[in-house]
MDAnalysis code that builds the backbone (N, CA, C; Angstrom):
import MDAnalysis as mda
import numpy as np

u = mda.Universe.empty(573, n_residues=191, atom_resindex=np.repeat(np.arange(191), 3), trajectory=True)
u.add_TopologyAttr("name", ["N", "CA", "C"] * 191)
u.add_TopologyAttr("resid", np.arange(1, 192))
u.add_TopologyAttr("resname", ["MET", "ASN", "ILE", "LEU", "ALA", "LEU", "GLU", "PHE", "SER", "SER", "PRO", "GLN", "ARG", "SER", "VAL", "ALA", "VAL", "VAL", "ARG", "GLY", "GLY", "ALA", "GLU", "ALA", "GLY", "PRO", "ARG", "CYS", "LEU", "GLY", "GLU", "ALA", "ILE", "GLU", "THR", "GLY", "ALA", "ARG", "SER", "THR", "ASN", "ALA", "LEU", "GLY", "LEU", "VAL", "GLU", "ASP", "ALA", "LEU", "ARG", "GLN", "ALA", "GLN", "LEU", "ASP", "ARG", "ALA", "GLN", "ILE", "GLU", "CYS", "LEU", "VAL", "ILE", "GLY", "LEU", "GLY", "PRO", "GLY", "SER", "TYR", "ASN", "GLY", "THR", "ARG", "LEU", "ALA", "ILE", "ALA", "LEU", "ALA", "GLN", "GLY", "TRP", "GLN", "LEU", "ALA", "ARG", "PRO", "VAL", "LYS", "LEU", "LEU", "GLY", "ILE", "SER", "SER", "ALA", "GLU", "CYS", "LEU", "ALA", "ALA", "GLN", "ALA", "GLN", "ALA", "GLU", "GLY", "ILE", "PHE", "GLY", "ARG", "VAL", "GLU", "THR", "VAL", "ILE", "ASP", "ALA", "GLN", "ARG", "ASN", "GLU", "LEU", "TYR", "LEU", "ALA", "GLY", "TYR", "GLU", "LEU", "SER", "SER", "GLN", "ALA", "ARG", "ARG", "GLU", "ILE", "GLU", "PRO", "LEU", "ARG", "LEU", "GLY", "THR", "LEU", "ALA", "GLU", "ALA", "GLN", "ALA", "ARG", "GLN", "GLN", "ALA", "GLY", "ALA", "THR", "LEU", "ILE", "GLY", "PRO", "GLU", "VAL", "THR", "LYS", "TRP", "PHE", "PRO", "ILE", "GLY", "ARG", "VAL", "LEU", "PHE", "PRO", "ARG", "ALA", "ALA", "THR", "LEU", "GLY", "GLN", "ILE", "ALA", "LEU", "ASP", "ARG"])
u.atoms.positions = np.array([
    [1.125, -0.725, -0.128],
    [-0.130, 0.142, -0.059],
    [0.808, 1.296, -0.234],
    [0.416, 2.138, -0.781],
    [1.146, 3.679, -0.685],
    [0.510, 4.768, -0.149],
    [1.448, 5.241, 0.555],
    [0.730, 6.138, 1.491],
    [1.540, 7.582, 1.791],
    [0.450, 8.216, 1.274],
    [0.784, 10.276, 1.737],
    [0.927, 10.225, 3.073],
    [1.913, 11.182, 3.697],
    [1.302, 11.364, 5.049],
    [1.813, 12.956, 4.881],
    [1.163, 13.509, 5.720],
    [0.685, 14.584, 5.877],
    [1.194, 15.667, 7.749],
    [2.153, 15.953, 7.804],
    [2.275, 16.240, 9.284],
    [2.818, 17.714, 9.570],
    [1.395, 18.907, 9.425],
    [1.747, 20.111, 9.875],
    [1.728, 20.792, 10.673],
    [1.584, 19.933, 12.225],
    [1.532, 20.498, 13.306],
    [2.077, 21.758, 14.126],
    [3.448, 21.195, 13.878],
    [4.432, 22.079, 14.318],
    [5.393, 22.926, 13.187],
    [6.143, 23.492, 14.102],
    [7.247, 24.389, 12.999],
    [8.334, 24.022, 12.485],
    [7.801, 22.987, 11.790],
    [8.512, 21.662, 10.896],
    [7.591, 20.765, 10.073],
    [7.464, 21.133, 8.992],
    [5.993, 20.125, 8.628],
    [6.557, 19.771, 7.206],
    [6.236, 18.041, 7.329],
    [6.684, 17.066, 6.371],
    [5.614, 16.411, 5.866],
    [6.067, 15.871, 4.822],
    [5.453, 14.939, 3.978],
    [6.165, 13.972, 3.886],
    [5.601, 12.583, 3.501],
    [6.321, 11.628, 3.466],
    [5.391, 10.570, 2.330],
    [5.928, 9.840, 1.760],
    [5.473, 8.420, 1.027],
    [6.025, 7.207, 1.361],
    [5.121, 6.445, 2.468],
    [5.450, 4.865, 2.921],
    [4.699, 4.275, 2.257],
    [5.903, 3.195, 1.858],
    [5.080, 1.671, 1.388],
    [5.078, 0.782, 1.998],
    [4.167, -0.237, 2.559],
    [4.277, -1.190, 2.839],
    [3.560, -2.153, 2.169],
    [3.702, -3.707, 2.672],
    [3.089, -4.534, 2.494],
    [4.259, -6.160, 3.161],
    [3.416, -6.968, 2.709],
    [3.740, -8.357, 3.199],
    [5.535, -8.876, 2.787],
    [5.791, -8.440, 1.507],
    [7.063, -8.818, 1.145],
    [7.875, -8.666, 1.585],
    [8.533, -6.944, 1.377],
    [9.269, -6.150, 2.374],
    [9.596, -5.513, 3.517],
    [8.112, -5.361, 4.448],
    [7.912, -4.671, 5.594],
    [7.658, -3.155, 4.929],
    [7.678, -2.141, 5.702],
    [7.671, -1.262, 5.622],
    [9.006, -0.114, 5.464],
    [8.552, 0.874, 4.286],
    [9.835, 1.467, 4.318],
    [9.428, 2.907, 3.324],
    [10.361, 4.284, 3.786],
    [10.157, 5.747, 3.112],
    [10.531, 5.487, 2.179],
    [10.009, 6.306, 1.508],
    [10.523, 6.492, -0.236],
    [10.605, 7.683, -0.624],
    [10.390, 8.548, 0.266],
    [10.541, 10.033, 0.341],
    [10.412, 10.549, 0.842],
    [10.690, 11.916, 1.668],
    [10.024, 12.617, 2.883],
    [10.832, 13.792, 2.115],
    [9.773, 15.015, 2.129],
    [10.048, 16.106, 2.093],
    [10.039, 17.213, 3.657],
    [10.824, 18.135, 4.127],
    [10.554, 18.628, 5.197],
    [11.168, 20.214, 4.551],
    [10.219, 20.544, 5.594],
    [10.216, 22.267, 5.743],
    [9.811, 23.044, 7.113],
    [11.521, 24.251, 7.251],
    [11.089, 24.363, 8.788],
    [11.239, 25.824, 8.277],
    [10.959, 26.460, 9.509],
    [11.104, 27.885, 10.041],
    [10.028, 28.471, 8.890],
    [9.870, 28.272, 8.084],
    [9.207, 29.315, 7.162],
    [7.926, 29.439, 7.696],
    [6.807, 30.538, 7.545],
    [5.961, 31.426, 7.987],
    [4.669, 30.411, 7.071],
    [4.716, 30.225, 6.047],
    [3.520, 29.644, 5.129],
    [4.188, 28.387, 4.538],
    [3.304, 27.387, 4.472],
    [3.570, 26.302, 4.218],
    [3.636, 25.856, 2.607],
    [4.555, 25.471, 1.930],
    [4.228, 25.113, 0.572],
    [3.969, 23.582, 0.566],
    [2.916, 23.721, 0.637],
    [1.891, 21.913, 0.973],
    [2.229, 21.504, -0.020],
    [1.660, 21.738, -1.330],
    [1.469, 21.527, -2.624],
    [2.988, 20.931, -3.172],
    [4.029, 21.477, -2.868],
    [5.383, 21.295, -3.168],
    [5.899, 20.537, -2.690],
    [5.646, 20.529, -1.341],
    [5.988, 19.455, -0.557],
    [5.652, 17.970, -0.968],
    [4.471, 17.874, -1.020],
    [4.093, 16.368, -1.671],
    [4.599, 16.277, -2.955],
    [4.370, 17.102, -4.036],
    [5.509, 17.352, -5.569],
    [6.302, 16.308, -5.212],
    [7.900, 16.878, -3.994],
    [9.214, 16.662, -4.102],
    [8.726, 15.477, -3.312],
    [8.122, 15.047, -2.108],
    [7.668, 13.906, -1.900],
    [7.848, 12.473, -2.698],
    [6.279, 12.859, -3.895],
    [5.904, 12.157, -4.947],
    [7.574, 11.693, -5.778],
    [7.581, 12.827, -6.091],
    [9.095, 12.629, -6.959],
    [10.441, 11.907, -6.496],
    [10.834, 12.232, -4.692],
    [11.438, 11.068, -4.712],
    [11.281, 9.882, -4.529],
    [9.849, 9.227, -4.214],
    [9.536, 7.775, -4.622],
    [9.005, 7.571, -5.638],
    [8.991, 8.140, -7.176],
    [8.996, 7.787, -7.788],
    [7.573, 7.384, -8.201],
    [6.582, 8.032, -7.754],
    [5.344, 8.299, -7.740],
    [4.531, 9.163, -8.048],
    [3.534, 8.859, -9.108],
    [2.525, 9.561, -8.901],
    [1.378, 9.577, -8.073],
    [0.216, 10.881, -8.554],
    [-0.984, 11.355, -7.392],
    [-1.354, 9.713, -7.204],
    [-1.882, 9.334, -8.835],
    [-3.090, 8.294, -8.782],
    [-2.467, 7.199, -7.918],
    [-1.157, 6.652, -7.686],
    [-0.888, 5.843, -7.170],
    [-0.917, 5.390, -5.636],
    [-1.354, 7.106, -4.795],
    [-1.447, 6.795, -3.837],
    [-3.007, 6.390, -3.485],
    [-2.876, 5.463, -2.061],
    [-3.798, 4.659, -2.169],
    [-4.629, 4.819, -0.448],
    [-3.603, 5.492, 0.202],
    [-4.286, 5.857, 1.727],
    [-3.541, 7.156, 1.682],
    [-4.255, 8.396, 2.509],
    [-3.722, 9.281, 3.309],
    [-3.632, 9.577, 4.751],
    [-2.815, 9.675, 5.366],
    [-3.003, 9.512, 6.620],
    [-2.428, 11.386, 7.351],
    [-3.218, 11.725, 8.194],
    [-2.878, 13.124, 8.691],
    [-2.397, 13.287, 9.714],
    [-1.930, 14.117, 10.331],
    [-1.752, 14.824, 11.511],
    [-2.214, 15.548, 12.190],
    [-3.198, 15.146, 13.457],
    [-4.308, 16.167, 13.834],
    [-3.742, 16.758, 15.076],
    [-2.682, 17.049, 15.160],
    [-2.329, 17.846, 16.032],
    [-1.808, 17.300, 17.626],
    [-2.426, 17.898, 18.722],
    [-2.382, 19.132, 18.933],
    [-0.951, 19.802, 18.502],
    [-1.720, 21.297, 18.277],
    [-0.085, 21.837, 16.953],
    [-0.736, 22.968, 16.894],
    [-0.140, 23.513, 15.441],
    [-0.464, 24.890, 15.025],
    [-2.087, 24.056, 13.920],
    [-3.371, 25.183, 15.001],
    [-4.264, 25.039, 14.084],
    [-4.289, 25.083, 12.491],
    [-3.685, 26.088, 12.284],
    [-3.730, 26.550, 10.638],
    [-2.867, 25.685, 10.040],
    [-1.473, 25.084, 10.206],
    [-1.359, 23.618, 9.774],
    [-1.764, 22.400, 9.815],
    [-2.838, 22.373, 10.577],
    [-3.504, 20.995, 11.025],
    [-4.792, 20.847, 9.991],
    [-5.257, 22.378, 10.392],
    [-6.069, 22.828, 9.073],
    [-5.570, 22.344, 7.428],
    [-4.672, 22.782, 7.631],
    [-4.195, 22.732, 6.021],
    [-3.674, 21.404, 5.304],
    [-3.666, 20.838, 6.603],
    [-3.646, 19.554, 6.262],
    [-4.633, 18.359, 5.862],
    [-5.322, 18.643, 6.830],
    [-6.984, 18.454, 6.084],
    [-8.059, 18.444, 4.953],
    [-7.451, 19.974, 4.944],
    [-8.399, 20.383, 3.314],
    [-7.522, 19.523, 2.180],
    [-6.468, 19.687, 2.776],
    [-5.545, 18.664, 1.647],
    [-6.056, 17.401, 0.935],
    [-6.205, 16.700, 2.248],
    [-6.767, 15.346, 1.865],
    [-7.799, 15.807, 1.759],
    [-8.831, 16.019, 2.133],
    [-10.354, 16.240, 1.990],
    [-10.420, 16.814, -0.130],
    [-10.176, 17.552, -0.280],
    [-9.379, 17.701, -1.543],
    [-8.827, 16.749, -2.102],
    [-7.989, 15.855, -2.005],
    [-7.249, 14.654, -2.515],
    [-8.547, 14.053, -2.739],
    [-9.187, 13.697, -1.673],
    [-10.174, 12.659, -1.410],
    [-11.002, 13.145, -2.411],
    [-11.952, 14.167, -3.069],
    [-12.976, 14.520, -4.055],
    [-12.236, 14.381, -5.209],
    [-10.650, 14.182, -5.304],
    [-10.708, 14.196, -6.975],
    [-10.437, 12.463, -7.098],
    [-10.005, 11.903, -6.250],
    [-9.251, 10.109, -6.330],
    [-9.693, 9.749, -4.838],
    [-10.285, 8.859, -5.202],
    [-11.188, 8.081, -3.717],
    [-9.810, 7.227, -3.414],
    [-9.901, 7.763, -2.319],
    [-8.479, 7.138, -0.871],
    [-8.916, 6.542, 0.451],
    [-8.438, 6.564, 0.675],
    [-8.528, 5.715, 2.584],
    [-7.962, 7.294, 2.997],
    [-8.642, 7.446, 3.879],
    [-8.108, 8.807, 5.067],
    [-7.786, 8.419, 6.455],
    [-7.004, 8.862, 6.818],
    [-6.437, 8.228, 8.344],
    [-6.308, 9.229, 9.190],
    [-6.206, 9.805, 10.427],
    [-5.613, 10.783, 11.041],
    [-5.738, 10.507, 12.298],
    [-4.042, 10.733, 13.008],
    [-3.683, 9.980, 13.991],
    [-3.111, 11.370, 14.710],
    [-2.847, 10.906, 15.796],
    [-1.930, 12.101, 16.619],
    [-1.101, 12.677, 16.791],
    [-0.933, 13.512, 17.015],
    [0.707, 14.133, 16.817],
    [1.356, 14.195, 17.955],
    [1.095, 13.810, 18.833],
    [1.252, 13.677, 19.383],
    [2.034, 12.210, 20.324],
    [0.995, 11.403, 19.500],
    [1.266, 9.563, 19.260],
    [2.397, 9.687, 18.428],
    [2.404, 10.673, 17.360],
    [3.731, 10.538, 16.350],
    [4.868, 10.681, 17.144],
    [4.626, 12.077, 17.719],
    [6.156, 12.544, 18.554],
    [6.783, 11.222, 19.595],
    [5.790, 10.104, 20.185],
    [6.332, 9.077, 20.932],
    [6.986, 8.363, 19.852],
    [6.390, 7.714, 18.906],
    [7.177, 6.880, 18.047],
    [7.717, 7.606, 17.893],
    [8.660, 8.717, 16.919],
    [9.725, 9.628, 16.614],
    [10.268, 9.258, 17.966],
    [10.461, 9.766, 18.932],
    [11.074, 9.212, 19.995],
    [11.723, 7.770, 20.319],
    [11.384, 6.845, 20.205],
    [11.193, 5.184, 20.262],
    [12.250, 5.148, 18.924],
    [11.848, 5.221, 17.706],
    [13.103, 5.105, 16.726],
    [14.121, 5.743, 17.029],
    [14.114, 6.615, 17.289],
    [15.880, 7.509, 17.724],
    [16.288, 7.301, 19.294],
    [15.651, 5.966, 19.864],
    [16.508, 5.562, 21.045],
    [16.345, 6.158, 22.000],
    [14.984, 6.433, 22.259],
    [14.712, 7.290, 23.653],
    [13.486, 6.536, 24.175],
    [14.096, 5.875, 25.438],
    [13.567, 4.346, 25.946],
    [13.136, 5.446, 27.106],
    [12.024, 4.425, 28.146],
    [11.476, 4.643, 29.155],
    [10.338, 6.000, 29.095],
    [9.703, 6.024, 30.543],
    [9.050, 6.933, 30.608],
    [8.932, 8.556, 29.781],
    [8.202, 8.611, 28.758],
    [8.273, 9.548, 28.329],
    [6.842, 10.267, 28.457],
    [7.250, 11.938, 28.099],
    [5.811, 12.909, 28.485],
    [6.188, 13.916, 27.017],
    [5.180, 13.841, 26.520],
    [5.041, 14.558, 25.298],
    [4.521, 16.048, 25.599],
    [5.387, 17.347, 25.411],
    [4.947, 18.379, 25.693],
    [4.838, 19.164, 24.462],
    [3.748, 20.194, 23.878],
    [3.093, 20.630, 23.090],
    [2.388, 21.888, 23.749],
    [2.683, 22.974, 23.178],
    [2.216, 24.334, 23.740],
    [1.104, 24.502, 22.832],
    [-0.094, 25.040, 24.417],
    [-1.229, 24.697, 23.691],
    [-1.696, 26.269, 24.430],
    [-0.424, 27.345, 24.149],
    [-1.175, 29.010, 24.559],
    [-1.875, 28.545, 26.034],
    [-2.147, 30.335, 26.181],
    [-2.475, 30.936, 27.269],
    [-1.732, 30.258, 28.606],
    [-1.146, 30.221, 28.709],
    [0.426, 29.500, 29.987],
    [0.056, 27.734, 30.072],
    [-0.746, 26.814, 28.835],
    [-1.206, 25.721, 29.287],
    [-0.401, 24.804, 28.115],
    [-0.425, 23.911, 28.171],
    [0.339, 22.633, 27.489],
    [-0.424, 21.434, 27.651],
    [-0.299, 20.707, 26.304],
    [-0.930, 19.763, 25.915],
    [0.168, 18.556, 26.275],
    [-0.187, 17.214, 27.516],
    [0.970, 16.773, 27.948],
    [0.119, 15.346, 27.324],
    [0.681, 14.228, 27.538],
    [0.300, 12.712, 27.228],
    [1.729, 11.852, 27.685],
    [1.789, 10.874, 28.003],
    [2.556, 10.015, 28.575],
    [2.731, 8.524, 28.208],
    [3.652, 8.053, 27.639],
    [4.224, 6.941, 27.158],
    [5.132, 6.266, 27.568],
    [4.763, 4.953, 27.699],
    [6.156, 4.506, 28.210],
    [6.786, 3.243, 26.985],
    [7.762, 3.846, 26.208],
    [8.533, 3.208, 25.850],
    [10.341, 2.154, 25.527],
    [9.834, 1.229, 24.631],
    [11.252, 0.011, 25.056],
    [11.150, 0.176, 23.361],
    [12.359, -0.683, 22.912],
    [12.735, -1.139, 21.567],
    [11.740, -1.811, 20.921],
    [11.257, -2.902, 22.037],
    [9.578, -3.346, 21.289],
    [8.556, -3.473, 21.169],
    [8.143, -2.265, 22.281],
    [6.743, -1.587, 22.170],
    [6.874, 0.259, 22.835],
    [5.346, 0.777, 22.466],
    [4.768, 1.968, 22.552],
    [3.657, 1.409, 23.416],
    [3.674, 2.294, 24.535],
    [2.212, 2.024, 25.107],
    [1.697, 3.480, 25.962],
    [0.381, 3.970, 25.563],
    [0.157, 5.017, 26.121],
    [-0.161, 5.022, 27.182],
    [0.260, 5.640, 28.478],
    [-0.149, 5.352, 30.032],
    [-1.081, 6.432, 30.105],
    [-0.331, 7.539, 30.153],
    [-1.492, 8.773, 30.495],
    [-2.286, 9.511, 28.906],
    [-3.369, 9.698, 28.712],
    [-3.965, 9.952, 27.278],
    [-3.798, 11.343, 27.509],
    [-3.493, 12.230, 26.020],
    [-3.580, 13.359, 25.768],
    [-4.425, 14.499, 26.614],
    [-4.198, 15.223, 27.230],
    [-4.815, 16.206, 28.192],
    [-4.232, 17.543, 28.213],
    [-4.727, 18.727, 28.714],
    [-4.623, 19.821, 29.268],
    [-3.788, 19.725, 29.691],
    [-2.760, 20.727, 30.120],
    [-2.301, 20.370, 31.879],
    [-1.436, 22.198, 32.018],
    [-0.546, 21.794, 32.882],
    [0.045, 23.199, 34.181],
    [1.732, 23.096, 33.516],
    [2.475, 24.360, 33.940],
    [3.741, 23.887, 33.835],
    [4.293, 23.062, 34.628],
    [3.225, 23.043, 36.019],
    [4.320, 22.522, 37.312],
    [3.667, 20.890, 37.147],
    [2.815, 20.504, 36.148],
    [2.603, 19.092, 36.240],
    [3.260, 18.824, 35.284],
    [4.217, 19.281, 34.321],
    [4.819, 19.177, 33.072],
    [6.847, 18.653, 34.228],
    [6.608, 19.963, 35.523],
    [7.925, 19.661, 35.612],
    [7.596, 18.769, 36.696],
    [6.832, 18.074, 37.027],
    [6.902, 16.863, 38.194],
    [6.821, 15.791, 37.363],
    [6.157, 15.629, 36.315],
    [6.552, 14.559, 35.156],
    [7.866, 13.981, 35.460],
    [8.901, 15.643, 34.601],
    [10.401, 15.457, 34.953],
    [10.775, 15.229, 35.802],
    [10.120, 15.725, 36.927],
    [11.146, 15.302, 38.337],
    [10.426, 13.703, 38.918],
    [9.908, 13.654, 38.479],
    [9.531, 11.703, 38.760],
    [10.231, 11.022, 37.490],
    [11.628, 11.456, 36.573],
    [11.942, 10.558, 36.038],
    [11.824, 10.612, 34.197],
    [10.575, 11.259, 33.742],
    [10.200, 11.108, 32.721],
    [10.758, 12.188, 32.075],
    [11.157, 11.804, 30.527],
    [12.196, 12.497, 29.670],
    [10.663, 13.057, 29.239],
    [11.471, 14.697, 28.968],
    [10.296, 15.590, 28.234],
    [10.619, 15.659, 26.499],
    [9.491, 15.280, 25.952],
    [10.132, 16.035, 24.478],
    [8.746, 16.924, 23.639],
    [9.127, 17.182, 22.793],
    [8.356, 17.852, 21.961],
    [8.917, 19.224, 21.383],
    [8.191, 19.506, 20.465],
    [9.059, 20.792, 18.963],
    [9.302, 21.957, 19.980],
    [8.798, 22.422, 20.902],
    [9.255, 23.568, 21.397],
    [9.546, 23.344, 22.750],
    [10.113, 22.164, 23.732],
    [10.061, 21.878, 24.782],
    [10.876, 22.695, 25.577],
    [12.373, 22.838, 24.794],
    [13.465, 23.388, 25.610],
    [13.042, 25.242, 26.168],
    [11.723, 25.647, 25.609],
    [11.203, 26.776, 25.839],
    [11.084, 26.530, 27.254],
    [10.765, 26.346, 27.849],
    [9.958, 25.566, 29.378],
    [11.693, 24.735, 29.971],
    [11.725, 23.855, 29.407],
    [12.664, 22.733, 30.148],
    [13.896, 22.524, 29.217],
    [14.855, 23.177, 29.628],
    [16.159, 23.283, 29.024],
    [16.815, 21.931, 28.754],
    [16.530, 20.852, 29.529],
    [17.017, 19.421, 29.494],
    [15.899, 18.470, 28.758],
    [15.040, 19.136, 27.938],
    [13.896, 18.280, 26.903],
    [14.731, 17.964, 25.874],
    [14.333, 17.036, 25.665],
    [14.271, 17.024, 23.945],
    [13.730, 17.350, 22.938],
    [14.097, 18.046, 22.177],
    [13.462, 18.863, 21.104],
    [13.132, 17.678, 19.476],
    [12.095, 17.563, 20.029],
    [11.237, 16.898, 18.613],
    [10.237, 16.700, 17.993],
    [10.268, 16.714, 16.474],
    [9.068, 17.122, 15.566],
    [8.601, 15.821, 15.479],
    [7.293, 15.920, 15.177],
    [6.568, 14.926, 14.671],
    [6.428, 14.947, 13.076],
    [6.983, 13.522, 12.745],
    [7.310, 13.888, 11.013],
    [6.356, 12.514, 10.527],
    [6.254, 13.290, 9.113],
    [5.206, 12.220, 8.363],
    [5.982, 11.018, 8.235],
    [7.308, 11.149, 7.911],
    [7.352, 9.215, 7.762],
    [6.993, 8.661, 9.171],
    [7.560, 8.810, 10.046],
    [6.950, 8.406, 11.229],
    [4.927, 8.034, 11.223],
    [4.592, 8.923, 10.711],
    [3.316, 8.885, 10.342],
    [2.647, 8.133, 10.351],
    [3.389, 8.014, 8.612],
    [3.099, 6.701, 7.815],
    [3.309, 5.375, 8.466],
    [4.444, 5.598, 8.989],
    [4.674, 3.978, 9.435],
    [3.485, 3.553, 10.532],
    [3.186, 4.701, 10.812],
    [1.916, 4.307, 12.711],
    [0.257, 3.618, 11.648],
    [0.681, 4.426, 11.002],
    [-0.600, 4.390, 9.473],
    [-1.019, 2.571, 9.016],
    [0.586, 1.992, 8.763],
    [1.193, 0.600, 8.222],
    [0.567, -0.273, 9.302],
    [1.029, -0.097, 10.872],
    [0.423, -0.934, 11.901],
    [-1.159, -0.651, 12.333],
    [-1.825, 0.190, 11.234],
    [-3.268, 0.375, 11.545],
    [-4.039, -0.411, 10.584],
])
């Protein structure tokens, strides 16, 4: 199955083409990443990822979207692009939490143990979600919720590794990670 993954919920936006099948297992065929620009060149990222994968739009069978939390405009853009695509070509659609994608990204980068995703929710609040990660498994132990800086500090003091796109704004020893479209595509294949 050829999957096009769109992850626009953070300051680093990405699009990836992931292929899965019984014969070879999942693999990323192409990924385009954009960091820092105020506006997103969404269609340019899609074209770049498809070009790397040597596929055309008609060969995409599923679209997976990072649903945030994070940038409202970025998430809305990814959903609109996916809906427009589905109107033009019948494909499967799947939405996945960007917090879950962050946990999977941490696991892929060898961060194990208790991990807390920390995403800016504005107005002095944070989106928090807790995971237990090992090389073999990823388990959600606290669902995504709104929390406070004090709650995140308590998790860090209890031994959790804090991860997120802007985590070092509040926690200098946190690990800056961005949800990536390639990881989002891998999660989709597992579903």
